[in-house]
GUGU-472089 format. One record per residue (C-alpha): residue number from 0; y, x, z; residue in one letter. Coordinates in steps of 0.05 Angstrom, whole numbers, plus 32768, in hexadecimal, padded with zeros to 4 digits. Example, Ala and Ser with C-alpha at 12.3 -4.5 7.8 and 13.67 -1.06 7.14 Angstrom:
2
  pos    yy    xx    zz  code
    0  7FA6  80F6  809C     A
    1  7FEB  8111  808F     S
This chain:
397
  pos    yy    xx    zz  code
    0  78EC  7F79  7D17     M
    1  792D  7F7D  7CEE     E
    2  7946  7F42  7D20     N
    3  7938  7F67  7D5A     Q
    4  7963  7FA5  7D4B     T
    5  798F  7F81  7D29     K
    6  79D5  7F86  7D4D     T
    7  7A25  7F86  7D53     S
    8  7A5B  7FB4  7D6D     S
    9  7A7D  7F7A  7D89     E
   10  7A3B  7F59  7DAA     R
   11  7A2F  7FA6  7DCC     V
   12  7A75  7FAB  7DDB     Y
   13  7A81  7F69  7E05     A
   14  7A47  7F7B  7E2F     L
   15  7A5C  7FC5  7E33     D
   16  7A94  7FAB  7E50     A
   17  7A7A  7F73  7E7C     L
   18  7A4B  7FAE  7E97     R
   19  7A7C  7FE1  7EA8     A
   20  7AA8  7F9E  7ED3     I
   21  7A6C  7F87  7EFD     M
   22  7A60  7FD2  7F13     M
   23  7AB1  7FD9  7F20     L
   24  7AAA  7F91  7F48     L
   25  7A7E  7FC1  7F7B     G
   26  7ABF  7FDE  7F8E     I
   27  7AD7  7F99  7FA4     V
   28  7A96  7F88  7FC6     I
   29  7A99  7FD1  7FF7     H
   30  7AE0  7FC9  8001     A
   31  7AD2  7F83  8019     S
   32  7A9C  7F86  803F     V
   33  7AC2  7FB3  8076     T
   34  7AEE  7F7F  807B     Y
   35  7AC8  7F3C  807E     G
   36  7AA7  7F23  80C8     S
   37  7A61  7F21  80B6     I
   38  7A3B  7F5C  80D4     N
   39  7A12  7F7E  80A0     Y
   40  79F8  7FAF  80DB     G
   41  79D7  7FF0  80C0     T
   42  79EA  7FE4  8077     T
   43  7A30  7FE1  807C     W
   44  7A43  7FFA  80C7     P
   45  7A89  7FF5  80C0     L
   46  7AB3  7FB3  80D1     K
   47  7AFB  7FAE  80DB     D
   48  7B13  7F89  811B     P
   49  7B43  7F68  80F4     N
   50  7B10  7F43  80C2     N
   51  7B16  7EFF  809D     S
   52  7AD6  7ED1  8083     L
   53  7B00  7ECE  8042     V
   54  7ADE  7F11  802F     F
   55  7A97  7F03  803B     D
   56  7A9C  7EC8  8012     K
   57  7AB5  7EFE  7FD6     V
   58  7A7A  7F28  7FE5     V
   59  7A4B  7EED  7FE8     G
   60  7A6B  7ED2  7FA5     L
   61  7A70  7F1C  7F80     I
   62  7A23  7F27  7F9B     H
   63  7A08  7EE9  7F77     A
   64  7A1C  7F04  7F33     F
   65  7A30  7F4D  7F30     R
   66  79EA  7F6F  7F2E     M
   67  79C2  7F39  7F0B     P
   68  79FA  7F39  7ECD     V
   69  79F6  7F88  7ED4     F
   70  79AB  7F89  7EC8     F
   71  79AD  7F58  7E96     V
   72  79DA  7F82  7E6A     A
   73  79B5  7FC2  7E72     A
   74  7979  7FA9  7E63     G
   75  7998  7F99  7E25     Y
   76  79AE  7FDC  7E18     F
   77  796A  7FFC  7E36     G
   78  7949  7FD5  7DF9     A
   79  7982  7FE9  7DC0     L
   80  796F  8031  7DD4     L
   81  7921  8023  7DCB     F
   82  7926  7FFB  7D8A     Y
   83  795E  801D  7D66     K
   84  7950  8065  7D7F     K
   85  7908  8065  7D94     G
   86  78E3  8070  7DC8     P
   87  78E7  80B3  7DDB     K
   88  7932  80C1  7DD1     P
   89  793E  807F  7DF5     M
   90  791C  80A2  7E38     L
   91  7938  80DD  7E28     I
   92  797D  80BA  7E2A     N
   93  796B  8097  7E6D     R
   94  7953  80D0  7E92     V
   95  799D  80FC  7E7B     K
   96  79C4  80BC  7E8B     R
   97  79A3  80A2  7EBE     I
   98  7975  80CD  7EE5     L
   99  79A2  8109  7EEE     L
  100  79E0  80E8  7F00     P
  101  79B6  80B9  7F32     F
  102  799E  8102  7F4E     L
  103  79D7  8127  7F4C     S
  104  7A02  80EE  7F6E     G
  105  79D1  80E3  7FA2     V
  106  79CA  8129  7FBC     L
  107  7A1C  8135  7FB0     I
  108  7A2F  80F2  7FD2     L
  109  79FF  80E4  8009     Y
  110  7A22  8118  8037     P
  111  7A69  80F9  8025     L
  112  7A54  80B8  8033     V
  113  7A37  80CC  8075     V
  114  7A73  80F1  8085     I
  115  7AA4  80B7  806F     A
  116  7A76  807B  8093     F
  117  7A7C  80A5  80D8     E
  118  7AC4  80B7  80D2     Y
  119  7AD0  8069  80CA     S
  120  7AA9  8053  80FB     R
  121  7ABD  808A  8131     A
  122  7B08  8075  8121     A
  123  7AFE  8026  8126     F
  124  7ADD  8034  816E     T
  125  7B1A  806C  817F     G
  126  7AFA  80A6  8189     A
  127  7B25  80DA  8194     V
  128  7B0E  8102  815B     S
  129  7AEE  80DF  811F     P
  130  7AEA  811C  80EA     I
  131  7AC0  8142  8124     N
  132  7A91  810B  812E     N
  133  7A88  8109  80E0     A
  134  7A76  8157  80D5     L
  135  7A4C  8152  8114     G
  136  7A1B  8124  80EA     L
  137  7A1C  8156  80AC     I
  138  7A0D  8199  80E2     I
  139  79CA  8168  80FF     S
  140  79B1  8162  80C0     G
  141  79C7  8118  80A9     E
  142  79DD  8132  8065     F
  143  7999  812F  8048     L
  144  7996  80F1  801C     P
  145  796B  80C4  803E     F
  146  7972  8087  801C     N
  147  799A  8078  7FCF     V
  148  79D9  805D  7FE3     I
  149  79FB  8037  7FB6     H
  150  79D5  805A  7F74     L
  151  79A2  802B  7F85     W
  152  79A9  800F  7F44     F
  153  799C  804D  7F1F     L
  154  795E  805A  7F47     Y
  155  7949  800C  7F31     F
  156  7966  8024  7EEA     M
  157  792C  8059  7EDA     M
  158  78FB  8038  7EF0     M
  159  7908  7FF5  7EC2     Y
  160  7919  8028  7E89     A
  161  78D5  8044  7E92     I
  162  78AC  8001  7E9C     L
  163  78DB  7FE5  7E65     G
  164  78C1  8024  7E37     W
  165  787E  8017  7E4A     L
  166  7878  7FC6  7E38     L
  167  78A1  7FD5  7DFD     A
  168  7878  800B  7DE0     S
  169  783D  7FE8  7DF0     I
  170  7854  7FA8  7DCB     F
  171  7879  7FC5  7D9E     I
  172  7844  7FB5  7D5F     K
  173  784F  7F71  7D3F     K
  174  780F  7F4A  7D53     T
  175  7805  7EF9  7D5E     A
  176  7815  7F03  7DA3     F
  177  7851  7F28  7D99     T
  178  7867  7EFE  7D60     T
  179  785D  7EBC  7D8D     S
  180  7881  7EDA  7DC8     A
  181  78C0  7EEA  7DA6     N
  182  78C0  7EAC  7D81     K
  183  78B8  7E88  7DC9     V
  184  78F0  7EB6  7DE8     F
  185  791E  7EA9  7DAF     T
  186  7910  7E5F  7DBA     Y
  187  791F  7E55  7E01     V
  188  7960  7E8D  7E04     L
  189  7981  7E61  7DC3     K
  190  7973  7E26  7DEE     N
  191  79AF  7E23  7E1E     F
  192  7987  7DF3  7E54     W
  193  794B  7E11  7E50     L
  194  7964  7E54  7E56     R
  195  798E  7E3D  7E93     L
  196  794C  7E19  7EAC     L
  197  7923  7E53  7EA5     C
  198  794C  7E89  7ECE     M
  199  7955  7E57  7F09     T
  200  7916  7E50  7F0A     L
  201  78FC  7E98  7F0B     L
  202  7936  7EAF  7F3B     F
  203  791F  7E76  7F60     F
  204  78DF  7E91  7F65     L
  205  78F4  7EDB  7F73     C
  206  7920  7EBC  7FAB     L
  207  78EE  7E98  7FC6     Y
  208  78BF  7ED8  7FD1     W
  209  78FF  7EF8  7FF1     M
  210  78FE  7EC4  801B     G
  211  794A  7EC3  8023     T
  212  7980  7E9E  8000     S
  213  799B  7EDC  7FDB     F
  214  7985  7F17  7FB7     I
  215  7977  7F5B  7FE4     K
  216  798D  7F9E  7FDB     T
  217  7965  7FD0  7FD1     N
  218  7988  800F  7FE7     N
  219  7952  803B  8001     T
  220  7918  806B  7FE0     W
  221  78E2  803D  7FF2     S
  222  78E1  7FF9  7FBC     I
  223  78E0  7FB1  7FCD     D
  224  78B3  7F90  7FA4     P
  225  78DB  7F56  7F9D     A
  226  791D  7F73  7F98     T
  227  7902  7FA0  7F61     F
  228  78E3  7F66  7F33     I
  229  791E  7F35  7F43     T
  230  794A  7F6C  7F1D     Y
  231  7914  7F7E  7EEF     F
  232  7917  7F31  7EDC     L
  233  7965  7F38  7EC7     F
  234  7955  7F78  7EA7     F
  235  7921  7F5B  7E81     G
  236  794C  7F23  7E68     T
  237  797B  7F4D  7E4A     G
  238  7943  7F7C  7E29     W
  239  7928  7F38  7E10     I
  240  796C  7F27  7DFE     L
  241  7974  7F63  7DCC     Y
  242  792E  7F5D  7DB3     R
  243  7934  7F13  7D99     T
  244  7980  7F23  7D7F     N
  245  7994  7EE1  7DA6     T
  246  79CE  7EF6  7DCE     L
  247  7A03  7ED7  7D99     E
  248  79E6  7E91  7DBA     N
  249  79FD  7EA2  7DFC     L
  250  7A41  7E97  7DE7     K
  251  7A3D  7E4E  7DFD     Q
  252  7A6B  7E2E  7E31     Y
  253  7A86  7E73  7E5A     P
  254  7AB8  7E43  7E7D     F
  255  7A8F  7E06  7E9B     W
  256  7A56  7E41  7EAA     Q
  257  7A7D  7E67  7EDC     L
  258  7AA4  7E29  7EEC     S
  259  7A65  7DFF  7F06     I
  260  7A4F  7E47  7F27     A
  261  7A83  7E4B  7F52     V
  262  7A81  7E03  7F63     F
  263  7A3C  7E09  7F72     L
  264  7A48  7E4D  7FA2     F
  265  7A83  7E2F  7FC7     L
  266  7A51  7DEB  7FDA     I
  267  7A1E  7E28  7FF1     S
  268  7A39  7E4F  8016     T
  269  7A6F  7E1C  803F     F
  270  7A31  7DF1  804A     S
  271  7A0B  7DE3  8092     L
  272  79C7  7DF7  8077     W
  273  798D  7DE9  80B2     P
  274  796C  7E19  80C9     A
  275  792A  7E10  80A9     D
  276  78FC  7E21  806B     A
  277  7906  7DDE  8042     L
  278  7957  7DF7  804F     A
  279  794C  7E30  8038     L
  280  7923  7E1F  7FF7     N
  281  7962  7DEE  7FEF     A
  282  7992  7E2F  7FEF     K
  283  7960  7E5B  7FCA     Q
  284  7961  7E29  7F8E     A
  285  79B3  7E1D  7F8E     L
  286  79B8  7E68  7F9A     T
  287  798C  7E6A  7F58     A
  288  79B6  7E34  7F37     I
  289  79F6  7E56  7F3B     Y
  290  79E4  7E9E  7F33     S
  291  79BF  7E89  7EF3     S
  292  7A01  7E69  7EDA     L
  293  7A26  7EAA  7EEA     F
  294  79F5  7EDD  7EC3     I
  295  79FB  7EAE  7E7C     F
  296  7A48  7E95  7E92     G
  297  7A62  7EE0  7E8F     F
  298  7A36  7EF3  7E5E     I
  299  7A55  7EB1  7E30     A
  300  7A98  7ECE  7E4F     F
  301  7A97  7F11  7E3A     F
  302  7A7A  7F02  7DF7     L
  303  7AB2  7ED3  7DE5     T
  304  7AF2  7EF7  7E02     Y
  305  7ADD  7F39  7E01     F
  306  7AB7  7F4F  7DC5     N
  307  7AEA  7F79  7DA1     S
  308  7B0C  7FC1  7DAF     Y
  309  7B45  7FC7  7DEB     S
  310  7B59  800B  7DEF     P
  311  7B60  7FF7  7E3A     R
  312  7B22  7FD4  7E49     L
  313  7B02  8013  7E1D     S
  314  7B21  8040  7E58     F
  315  7B07  8018  7E8C     I
  316  7ABC  8010  7E6A     M
  317  7ABC  805C  7E61     D
  318  7AD3  8065  7EAE     A
  319  7AA9  803B  7ED2     A
  320  7A6F  805E  7EDC     Y
  321  7A92  8099  7EFC     W
  322  7ABB  806E  7F1C     V
  323  7A81  8047  7F46     Y
  324  7A5C  8082  7F4C     I
  325  7A97  80A9  7F7A     I
  326  7AB9  8066  7F9F     H
  327  7A91  805F  7FD5     L
  328  7A9B  80A0  8007     P
  329  7AEB  8086  7FF2     I
  330  7AE2  8040  8005     V
  331  7AC7  804F  8047     V
  332  7AF6  8086  8059     L
  333  7B35  805E  804A     V
  334  7B26  8027  807F     P
  335  7B1F  805D  80B3     G
  336  7B60  8079  80A2     L
  337  7B7F  8036  80A8     L
  338  7B59  8020  80EE     A
  339  7B91  8036  8118     G
  340  7BC3  8008  80F2     F
  341  7BCC  7FB8  8104     S
  342  7BCC  7F9A  80BE     L
  343  7BAF  7F5D  80A3     P
  344  7B64  7F64  8085     A
  345  7B87  7F54  8046     G
  346  7BB4  7F87  8046     L
  347  7B86  7FB5  805C     K
  348  7B54  7F9E  8025     F
  349  7B8A  7FA8  7FF0     A
  350  7B97  7FF0  8008     I
  351  7B4D  8005  8007     T
  352  7B41  7FE7  7FC8     F
  353  7B82  8007  7FA7     S
  354  7B73  804D  7FC1     V
  355  7B2E  8049  7FAF     T
  356  7B38  8033  7F68     A
  357  7B7E  8061  7F58     I
  358  7B56  8099  7F7B     F
  359  7B17  8090  7F45     C
  360  7B40  8082  7F0C     F
  361  7B69  80B8  7F19     A
  362  7B2F  80F1  7F21     T
  363  7B0D  80D3  7EE4     Y
  364  7B4A  80D7  7EB8     K
  365  7B62  8119  7EC9     Y
  366  7B1E  8139  7EDE     F
  367  7AE5  8120  7EBF     V
  368  7AF9  80F9  7E79     R
  369  7AEF  8137  7E41     G
  370  7AC8  8163  7E76     T
  371  7A7A  8174  7E7C     F
  372  7A78  8142  7EAF     I
  373  7A87  8109  7E84     G
  374  7A5A  8126  7E55     M
  375  7A29  812A  7E8F     F
  376  7A33  80DF  7E9F     L
  377  7A3F  80BF  7E62     N
  378  7A2E  80E7  7E2B     G
  379  7A53  80F1  7DE7     K
  380  7A8A  80BC  7DE6     V
  381  7AA5  80A9  7DA7     H
  382  7AE4  809A  7D9C     K
  383  7AF9  805A  7D88     Q
  384  7B1E  8044  7D55     K
  385  7B31  8004  7D37     K
  386  7AEA  7FE1  7D4D     T
  387  7AB8  8001  7D88     P
  388  7A7B  802D  7D6E     V
  389  7A33  802A  7D8A     I
  390  7A23  806A  7DA8     N
  391  79DE  8084  7DB3     D
  392  79F2  8092  7DFD     L
  393  79F9  8057  7E1D     E
  394  79FD  805A  7E69     L
  395  79D0  802A  7E98     E
  396  7A01  802D  7ECB     S
């Protein structure tokens, strides 16, 4: 079992940084969808009349890798807790760091998100008093959490933690089966082409099951099985990376993988696809290929260039959980405040993103860091000196 628990602070530090950046890219997506040209319906009922196709491509590009990469990192840290701290402490940690922030966030933020969406929607339609429209929804009872909003990933993460704990507890003993499985997984993950092929194939089967060429987002209380299994594929990959101690083998070809992934994404998104089943399957296969390249490419990139301590990056990593949790009402409200100004979509996006990021990071620095809120979200944070220290309260954000 030695190789299953062996790790280094540098490796964990690189994945922690990667996880934080993936979370923060959520602000970019949510700031972009309002200014894109695609109509997302009730999922995102805001559309600025000054919009641009560029932001649709930004959303599509980030969506292709953000949550898959995040769940791989989350699975790795889940396994780290299980094997390093033990099954029971791992579950207690997940309740503190995931379940409680999730429930608190949904209850507190849902009414704020409802107000922000209604205010901006009313502002876009030229309502006389958008704020009265927004407050009217709250009075009518719309403050109840009818969905899990942008915190759906925490909803999934708690279930994955329980599922990972259950499976790992069953197979924790060294048997002929677990030994053989460990050897197979190790062999696959150490081989660049084989791990890429396996991930592509499994991801393609998930997309085929969904019937789409992109991963759906499950922001309702009910669980879509295909979406749940797809993200568990990535979570499980991260878990096995820790279990087999093969993370270091993923440092190969970061720029080549990311460059080819971007190239294939551009081919897919700018091609004219026929509306038939065969074309959908081809697009699903292409998505599976470039998303897999993105996953392993970003991991390789961060392992190569972000595996050493940086005070600035450490602050961003600590703040990322809070910033992502509270950003949605802000990123929804700002476009409504800008609705009366005839500005280019790019400038409105820049203002929306900047105001949201500044507000979220400032509140973290002055009102959260070092307070009971920071303790509630991140647990005890050990001060970094020359090298990062692994703490036992890794958050799955």
